[in-house]
N, C-alpha and C positions, 0 to 999 in steps of 0.2 A: 263277661256275663253282667258285671255291674252296669255297664253302659246300656245293655239290652234291657235290663230291668228298669232303669231310669226312663228310657224312651217309652217303654210300655206303660209305666205309671203316668207319664206326661200325657200320652194319648188318651188314657182313661179320664184324666182330670179335665182336659180341654174339651173332649168330645161329649162329655156328660153334661156340660153347662149350656143347655139349649134353653136359656131363659130370655125374657124380654128385658132389654137393656136400653135405657134412654139414649145413651151416646155410644151405641155399639159400633165396633170397627167393621169396615168393609172386609178387611183381611188382617189376619194375625199370623206373623212369621215366627217360627220357633224351631227348636230341634237341632241347633248347630252353634258354631262360634259366631256371635253377633258382636262386632266391635263398633263402639259408638264413635270413636275418634274425638271424644271429648277429653281434654286434659293432656298433660305432658307424658303420661304413661298409659298403656293400653287399659281400657275399661270395657268390660263385657256385660251384656244383659241377656236375659233368657228369652225375651220375646219383644217384638215390635208390632204395634198396631197402627193401621193405616185407615184413614177415612177421608173421602173426597180429595184424594191426592196429597194429603198431609199426614204427618206422623202425629198420632194422638196420645201415644205413650211408648216408652222404651224402658222396660224394667223387668220385674220378676214374673214368674208363672202365676203367682197369686194375684198380681195386679192384672195380668192378662185376662183372668176370669171375669173381672169387672167390666171388661169391654167386649165380651163375647155374647152376641145376640143370636137369635135364630137364623139370621141370614149371613152371619159372619163366615167367611171362607177361612178355614184353618190350613195353613201351608207349612208343612214340615220340610225344612231344608235338608234334612237327612244327613246331619253331620258336616255339612258344608259350611262355608264362611260367608257372612253377610257384612257389607260395608256400605257407607254412603257412596252414591254414584261418583265416578271419577270426573274430574273437572279439567278441561284442556287449558292449561296455563298459557300455551302459545302453539298455534298451528294455523293451517290454512285449509279449512274443511272443503271449500270448493275445489281447490287444487288437489286435495286428496282424491276427489272424485275424478278429476282430470287424469291423475295417475292411474286410477282404476280402469279407465276406458282406453288409455294409450297402451302402446306396446310395453310390456313389463321388461325393462332392461336391468333390473336390480341384480346385484351379485348375490351369492349365497350369504346368509341362509334364507333370504327373502325372494330370491329369484335365481336364474341360471346365467345371467350376463357376466360370465367370468373371464371372457377374453373377447377380442374384437371380432373373431369369426363367429362367436355365439351371438353377439349383438347383431351382426348382419343377418344371421339366420332367424333370430327372433323378429326382426323388422320385416323380413320377407314373409314370415308366417302371418304376421299381423296384416301386412298388405294383402295377402291372399284372402283373408277372412273378413276384411273391412272395406270391400270394394264400394259399397254404397256410400259410406262416410267419406272415402277418398274422392268419389265422384262428386259428392255434394260440396265438400270444402276444399278439395284440391291439394291436401297435404298428407304426408306420411309422418306420424308423430310417435316418438318413443320417450319414455321417461325412466331415469334411474341409473344411467351408466356412471361408473365411478372408476376413474383411472387409478385411484389408490388401491383398488381391489382387482383391477384387470391384470391378467398374466403379464401383459407387456409393460405395465406401469406407465403407460402413455394413453392419452385419449385417442379415440378414432379421429379421422380427418375427413375432409370433403371427398378425397379420393376413395376412402373406405365406403362412405355413404353412397357414392355413385354406383356402387355394386348393388345397392337396393333399387335405385332408379336414377337414371341420368336425365329423365324428362319430367318427373314429378318431384316437386320440392320435398326434401326430407329434413326434419329437425329432430334432434334428440337432446333432451334436457338432462343435465348433470344431476346426480342425486341431491346435491346441496341446493339446487334451484338457482344457483348463481352463475352458471356457465351453460353453454349449449354448443352443439356442433351442427353445422348445416352442410348439405351437399352443394355442389357448384350451382345447380339450378336455384336453390333457395338463396344462396349468396347473391346471385344475379338479380333475383326478384326483390331482394332487400336493399339493392343498390351498393353492395360492398364489392370493392375492387381495389387494385393497387393504389389508386389515387385517394381512396377513402381515408379520412383522418379518424383517429380514435375519439369517440364522444366523451364528454365530461363524465367522469365516474365510470368509465368502461374501457375495454381494450379489445382490439381485433388482432388475434395472433396471426403471424405471418409465416410463410414458408422460409426455410433457412436460406439466407443470402438473397432474399427477395422481399418486395413489398406486397406480393400477392397473398391474400388471405388464405390460411390453411384450413379454414372451416370452424375453428374454435373461437367462440365469442365469450367475453367476460362481462358480467354486470350489465351496464346500460347498453352496451353493444348488442347484448342478447335480449334484454327486456323490451327495447323499442320494437323490433320486428315481431317478437312473441306476442306482445299486447295487440298488435295489428291482426295477427292470426286469430287470437281469441275474440277479437271484435267482430269477426265474421260469423260467429256462432249465433244461431237463431234462438228464440225464446225456448223452444222445446229442447234443444240441445243443452242449453244452459241449465235448465231445470233437471234434466236427466243426470247431468254431471253432478249437480248439487246433491241430488238424492243418492247418487252412488257414494259421495263423500260421507253422508250421514250413515249409510250402511257400514262403511269402513269403521266409523267411530263406535257405533253401538255394539259391534261384535267384540270390542275390547273394553266394554263397560263404561264408556263415557256417556254422561247425561247432560253435559254442557260442552259445546264446541266453540272454537274461536275462528272467526274469519279475519285473520291478520292481514294487514296491508290491503284492505278491501278497496275495490274500485266502486264507483257509483253503479256500474252495470251489475256487479256482484250483489250489491245491496238491493238493487231492484229485483234481481232473481229471488233472493231470500224473502223479500217483502211479498212477492207474488205467491211463493210457496206457502208463506205464513197465512196469507189471505185465503188460500185453499185448504188450510188446516193440514198441510202435508209435512210439517216439521215434527219429527218424532222426538227431538230433544231440543234444548235451548241452544240458540246460536247468537253469540255476541260478536258484533262486527267492529273493527277498528280501521276506518278508512285511512288511506295514505295521506298524511297531512300536507305533503308537498304538492301532489297532483289533484287532491280532492278538497282543497280549501274552500272553494265556492260551494261545493256540496255540503260541507260541514257547517258553514255559516248559514245556509238555508235550512238545514235539518237539525243541527245540534245533536246532543246525546239524549238518550232516554234511560231513566233509572229503572223502569219496569219493562218486562218483556210483554209484547203484544203477540199473541199466538206463537210464542216461543222465539221471537226475534226482537233484538234491540241493537241500536248503535251505542256502544259502550264507551268509546273514546277514539283516540287517533294513534296512528303508527308512524314512526320515523325510522328510516334506515340510514345508518352512518357508515357502514362498510360492508364487506362481503363475507366469504366463508374461509375458515382456516384450512379445511381439507381441499378447497379449490385454490388455495394460496392467494386469495383476494382480500382476506381480512387485513385490517390496518393495524400493524404492530409498531412498537417503539424500537424493537430490535429486529434485525433481519431474519428471514427464513433460513433454516439450515441449508436447504437445497432450493434455490430460486426456480421459478418456472423457466422453460426454455427461452433463451434470448434475453433474460434479465440479468443484471449484474449481481455480484455477491452482496451488495448493500441493499438489495430489494427487500422491502418490508411491507408490501401491500400498498393500498391507497385508500383515501377517503371517498365517500360517496358524493361529497360536495366539494367543489373547487375552492370555496372560501369558508373559513370558520364562521364568519358572520351569518352565513345561510342557516346553519344549524341553530345558532343562538336565536335568530329571528323566529324560526319555526317553534322552538320550545317556548319562547315568549308568547307566541300566539296561543299555544295550548293553555298556558297558565292564565293568560288574560281572559280566555273564554271558559275557564274551569273545566277543560276537557282532560280527562285522564290520558296520559301519554305513555306509550310503550315504545322504547327505542331499541332497534336492532343494533347491538354493538358487540362483535365477537373479539376484536383485537383491543389490546390495552390502550393503544393510541386513540381508537374510537371511543373507548370509555372515558379517557381524559377529556375528549371534546364534549361528550355528553355532560360530564361533571361541570365543566366550565359553563355550558349553556344553562344547566339547572341552577347553578349558583347565581347567574345573571338574572334569571327569571324569578328566583326566590327573593333577591334584593328588590325587584320591582313590585312583586305581587304578594310577598309574604309567604311564610311557611305554614301551609294548611295541611289537612289530611288529604293529600292528593293521590297517594299510592302510585307514585311515579315508578315505572318499571324499566329495568335494564334487561332486555331480552338477550339471552345466551350468556353474556358476561364470562365467556369461556377463559379468557386469559387475564381476568381481573387480578391485579396485584394486591398484596395484603394492605398496602396503604390506601388503595382505592376502595377496598371494602370498608375501611374505617370512615372514609369520606362519604361513601354512599350511605352508610348508617346515619351519619350526622345530618345528611341532607334529606333523609327519608326516601332514598332510592332503594327499591326492593329488587334484588336480583331474581331472575327466572333462569335457572341453569339448564344447559343442554347436556346433562350427564351421560346420555346415551353415547356420546362421542367416545367415551372410554372404551366401550366395546367395539363400536363400528369403525372408529378411526384412531384408536389409541396407539397402535403400532405405527401408523402413518405419521402421527404427530411426533412420536418419539424419534423416528428415524429420518423423516423427510421435512416436516414443517417447523416444529418448535424445538426439537432436541429434548433430551430426557428431563432436564430440570424443569423447563416450562410445561412440558407435556404432563408431568406428574402432578402439576398444580392445576390442571385444566378443570373448569367448573368446580371451584373450591368449596363445596358444600360443607365439608367437615370443619373447615376454618370458619366459615360464616356462622355455623352453629355455635362454635366456641365463642364467637364474638357477640352472641346474643341476637343474631339476626334471624328473621324468618325468611323463607325463600320458597320458590316453587321449582318444580322440574317439569320439563315438557318434551314432546317428541318432534315438534316442528313439522308435522306431516305437511307435504309429502316427502320431506327430506328423509324421514324414517316413516315406516308405517305407524299409524296412530295406536301403537302397541303399549298399553299401560303396563303389561307384565314385563316387557323389556326395559321400560323405565325403571321399575322396581329392581329388577335383576342387576341392571347396569350400575345404578348408584349405590346399591348395597355392597356389591362385589368389586366393581371397577376392574373387571378382568377383560383384557383385550381378546381379539380373535386368536392370537397366538398363545394366550394363557398368561401373559404378563399382568401383574397387578399395577395399574396405572395410578400411582399415588395412594398407597394404602392409608395414609393419614387423612385423606379426604373422603374415605368411605363413611356412610351414615347407616344407622340402624334401619331395619325393615319398617319399624313404626314411624320413624321420622320420614322415611321415603313415602309412606302412605299419607302422612300429613301433607307432604308437598303436592299431592294431587287430589287432596280432599279439602280439609279445613283451611289450610294455608292458601290453596288456590281459590277457595271461596272468598277469603279475605282480599286477595288480589283484585277480585271483581267487585268489591264492596257488597258481597252477597253472603257474608258469614252468618247473617241472621236468618237466612232462608235455606242455606245449603251447607254441605261440607261435613256434617256430623248427624248422628241419629239422636235427635232431641225433639221433644214435644213442640209442635208448632212449625217445624221445618218441613220443606217439601219431601215427599216420599220418593226421593231419587235414590235408588238402591242398586247395588251390584252383588251378585252371588258368585263366589269363586269355589272351585272344587277343593282347594286346600288353603290353609291359613298361612299367609306370608310370614307372619311373626313366629310361628311355631316350627316351621320346617327348616331343614338345612338351607342356608342362604344360596348355595350353589344349585339347589333344585327349584328356586323361584321361577326360573325361566320356563319350567314345565307346567306351571299353573295354567288352568283353563278357566275362561269366563263361562259360567253356566247360564246366567240370565242377567239381563239388563232391564231395569224397571224405572220408568220415568213417571213421576207423580202417581204412583200406584198401579200403572199399567205396564205390562210386559211389552217391551219393544224389540227384544232379542232373546231367543232361547237357543242354546247350543244343542241341536238335534243329534250331533255326533256323539254326545255323551249320554250314557244310560243312567 
């Protein structure tokens, strides 16, 4: 009854103030939990006013009256929760669109690719309903298989994919994005046979007792032919895929997306969409420093967005994925991939350590922010060495150097990262999606329980971000929060209880701390006067509900600079 009376009085107060106000708000939001994300503890305000895409006040109802003019729209959020829009600390928004248009092979809960027979069935259904695309581009493409979750605990092979087609090339991409499987036609077209050597930074898996490829390709053995396939897409297809990626992001409350490890072609696509005013949210691109050096030297980085797009820095990849057993570790995997010895510990992306040092040096010399993909602790060691070298040459500035994933970061490495100014961006969703796999198959219990050590980083006084790495996982902000707060695996095991963090700190990792990662903390990440009106409305407050129920939270609305870009029509 008390809440009903309060809401009634609030409505009377706000709707009765139809006066002329010099600096009136376009919109005033009120009537729910409005969390500012300012400070180390949750702070709430009663109302937020927006004008010309920016926040002009965040405060009390009494203050709201001073900004309500005759044309101000009063928006009652009806007991729901408002936060600053979520910021993608690391993802691949174009690839998220590629995932959306390819055959969905993800296992439960995000799909039905739970065994090899299901994968074949899903590919055949996609083939039947995408005849025009297959006719135009000549490939059958699927995304999201994961042998860690398949009933067989083994990947499909070329023989399996021949059941989809023996005449049309078929490629399916692992959920990690670091492996793929081809049918025999695709292997033939890619030039892979018994005489083929493994490329630097990659591996062609072979049939038992033979040099014949079995269809499974790791890292550069997969990337090289995949990039050729993507290179055949025309402008219209590239733009449609990019827009599909944006749609995937906004339905989960993201108002800033990342194009990690971007190619020049991807940047061109985003620039064309930006010129057409088709970007609904901000897109920050990080071109691959190894392959796009000439592009970066010509274009450089931009501090400001132009029509919601900017090149923000560069991306470096030092190893693969732990779930795919290609991440570079200092100690062996518990169970190595088929055909590998017990001493197998993954491998680096570069054949020589000096290659990584030279690339980090280039980023520092040009004052480009650098994000480095390093899952394994051996890869983190290599990154630390490279950053130390570059720091000696170019000095320690506010560079906000980022270690993407940092999944197996050791405690000593966290200390060194802090001293060097390397900020970790953790992939804490692994605790849910692959926690059991890491415990039993890749790392063993001790290392698995320390994966993405956010709790320890917090105790050491570090700030960090959390990410989804879409399309490795769906760009699901709610699953980020659920995973890092609970660290509960698919089987219900708590993967490292001491590394759990509070719901508020989890929110900071995808709002204000993520804004800081981008050098955008003065414009984004909290509800404060002068910042962009990038907002998200949730049906429940993550801070107040039982942590186990966070996964059931729904995004109600996503607002970019005061304009609604997504509304959940399924909710009443």
